[in-house]
Every structure is written in structure tokens, then in C-alpha cells.
C-alpha positions in Angstrom: 56.2 81.1 122.6 53.7 78.3 123.2 51.8 80.4 125.8 51.0 83.3 123.5 48.0 84.1 121.3 48.5 86.9 118.8 45.7 89.2 117.6 45.8 91.5 114.6 43.5 94.5 115.1 41.5 94.9 111.9 38.1 96.2 113.2 38.8 99.9 112.7 36.6 102.1 110.6 39.4 103.4 108.4 37.8 106.8 108.5 41.0 108.7 107.7 41.5 106.4 104.7 38.2 107.6 103.2 36.2 104.7 104.7 38.1 102.2 102.5 39.4 99.1 104.3 43.1 100.0 104.9 43.9 96.4 105.8 43.4 95.6 102.1 45.5 98.4 100.7 48.4 97.1 98.6 52.1 97.7 98.9 54.2 95.9 96.2 51.0 93.9 95.4 50.5 92.6 98.9 47.8 93.7 101.4 49.0 95.5 104.5 47.4 92.9 106.8 49.1 90.1 104.9 52.5 91.6 105.8 51.5 91.6 109.4 50.3 88.0 109.3 53.6 86.9 107.7 55.6 88.6 110.4 53.4 87.8 113.4 52.5 84.1 112.7 55.9 82.6 113.5 56.1 84.6 116.8 53.0 83.2 118.5 51.4 79.8 119.0 48.0 80.9 117.6 47.1 83.9 115.5 43.6 85.4 115.2 42.1 88.5 113.5 39.8 90.9 115.2 37.4 92.2 112.6 33.8 93.4 112.1 32.9 91.2 109.0 33.8 88.0 107.2 36.1 89.7 104.7 39.2 88.2 106.2 38.0 84.6 106.1 40.0 84.0 103.0 43.2 84.3 105.1 42.4 81.1 106.9 42.8 82.4 110.4 40.2 82.4 113.2 38.2 85.6 113.3 37.2 87.4 116.5 34.3 89.9 116.4 34.0 92.8 118.9 31.7 92.0 121.8 29.6 94.6 123.6 27.4 97.5 122.5 30.0 100.3 122.1 32.9 100.5 119.7 36.0 101.7 121.7 38.7 101.3 119.1 41.6 99.0 119.7 40.5 98.5 123.3 37.4 96.6 122.0 39.6 94.3 120.0 41.8 93.6 123.0 38.8 92.9 125.3 37.2 90.6 122.7 40.4 88.7 122.2 41.1 88.3 125.9 37.5 87.0 126.4 37.6 84.6 123.5 37.8 80.8 123.7 41.1 81.1 121.8 42.7 82.3 125.0 41.4 79.4 127.1 44.6 77.5 127.3 47.0 80.4 126.7 48.4 83.0 129.2 49.4 85.9 127.1 47.9 88.0 124.3 50.2 89.7 121.8 48.7 92.7 120.0 49.5 94.3 116.7 47.6 96.5 114.2 46.7 95.4 110.7 48.4 98.4 109.1 52.0 98.1 110.4 53.8 95.9 107.8 57.3 96.7 109.1 56.8 95.3 112.6 59.9 93.4 113.8 60.3 89.7 113.6 61.4 89.6 117.2 58.7 91.9 118.6 56.9 89.2 120.7 60.1 87.7 122.0 61.3 91.1 123.4 57.9 91.9 124.8 57.7 88.5 126.5 61.1 88.8 128.0 60.3 92.3 129.4 57.0 91.2 130.8 58.5 88.3 132.7 61.6 90.2 133.9 59.5 93.1 135.3 56.5 91.0 136.5 54.2 93.3 134.6 50.5 93.1 133.6 51.2 94.6 130.2 54.4 95.4 128.2 54.3 97.9 125.4 56.7 99.2 122.8 58.2 102.7 123.2 59.8 104.2 120.1 61.5 107.5 120.0 60.2 108.1 123.5 56.6 107.6 122.4 54.6 104.7 123.7 52.9 102.4 121.2 50.2 100.5 123.1 48.9 98.7 120.0 52.2 96.8 119.9 51.9 95.1 123.3 51.8 91.9 125.3 49.0 91.3 127.9 49.0 88.9 130.8 45.6 87.4 130.6 45.1 86.6 134.3 46.2 90.0 135.4 44.6 92.2 132.9 41.4 90.6 131.5 39.2 91.7 134.4 40.4 95.3 134.4 40.0 95.5 130.6 36.5 94.1 130.9 35.5 96.6 133.6 37.0 99.5 131.6 35.0 98.6 128.5 31.8 97.9 130.5 32.0 101.3 132.3 32.9 103.1 129.0 34.9 105.6 131.0 37.8 106.4 128.8 37.8 104.1 125.8 41.5 104.4 125.2 44.3 101.9 125.8 46.4 104.7 127.3 43.7 105.5 129.8 43.4 101.9 130.8 47.1 101.4 131.2 47.1 103.9 134.0 45.3 101.3 136.1 47.7 98.4 135.3 51.4 97.6 136.0 53.0 98.5 132.7 56.6 98.1 131.5 58.1 99.3 128.2 60.5 98.0 125.6 62.5 101.0 124.4 63.1 100.0 120.8 66.3 101.3 119.2 65.8 103.9 116.5 66.6 102.8 112.9 66.5 104.1 109.4 62.8 103.3 109.2 60.3 103.3 112.0 59.3 99.6 112.4 56.1 100.6 114.0 55.0 102.9 111.2 51.3 102.5 110.6 49.0 103.6 107.8 46.1 105.8 108.6 45.8 108.1 105.5 46.5 107.9 101.8 49.6 110.0 102.3 50.8 107.5 104.9 50.3 104.7 102.3 52.3 106.6 99.7 55.1 107.2 102.1 55.2 103.5 103.0 55.4 102.4 99.3 58.9 103.7 99.1 60.0 101.5 102.0 60.9 97.8 101.5 58.3 95.8 103.3 59.6 92.3 102.7 
């Protein structure tokens, strides 16, 4: 996976968490984002964090700040990562949110294989027939310009809206006992997660 930069999306406002930083919420004494770092880092050649402040400097990873005037959720983070100097020598961007500590150890490998076999611009996870675009792999040369135009025009602001303009393939992930793409948005989500083994 020496062609892939991974980005962890951690620039959200955490509004449903009561404005507290959900990336720092603890499960078994470990912050949600640290679970994601542990699982993502071996899967990519470089790992960065998309954020809005310096609070993640302590994690020793490069930080990417959103560019542009308007905040457009995860799409802002993807645009900023694709445009960053960290992607200069790399061809693909693997995306994961900061609040999904159960993400699979072979996520990027499966996305990469699908992207190549289907000659796609983007490959996303689909779980239980629902697409999960924040778990995705983007071909820089074939998607960066479209992403930039979409952000600049502020038409839709959603990843799903953007994907309608790109060639997209999906990895249909097999269902298991626990949803490996479970993410935490509310205090109730966090409590539910605490009963699941995250290691």
C-alpha cells in the first residue's frame, strides 16, 4: 500500500455529542480516534488527521486543516486532504472517520483491490445495503478536480451528492455480529459502543 495516504476525518463540530469533541471520548480508557489511528496506520503509507485545531498534535501525525470559506462536513476534509502536499507523491486517498473504532484491519486492502479491478474514481464500503462514503478510497488524479469544483460551487455539500458525478464502485462488506463501521454521534451511541470489544 505504498501509494496510499490515509486521512482520519476529525474536523466535525460534534453537535450531537453536546459540542464535546467526540474524537476524545474514551472507550476502555482509549480515545475513539486512537483506536482508528491504531487500525488505519498499518494499512497506508502515510496517515494524517483532518482537524480544525492543534488538539491532535500530541498524536504525532501530520495535521490537515480545512481550506476554503465554507464548512461542508466530510467533503471539506476530503478536499483538503486531496489538495495537501502529503498527496504530492501518492495516488490514492483512504478516508475514515475519527469515531469508528471497529473499522476492519483489511479495509484499505479491499477498497484498493476493488478500485483497481473496476477502474473506478472512488470505491466506498456498502454495509447492510447502505453506502458508507466516509469509508472510501479516492483516486487522486481522477477525483481531485471534481471534488474541488464541487466544494467551490457549494452546490450540494454532501459526499453522496458528489459521488453522482464520479465513477463509483462498492465493496459489499459481509454482515457480522457487530457493525465494523459503527460510528459514534451521540452519547447513546457511545454507551452502546462501550459494550463492544474495541481492541
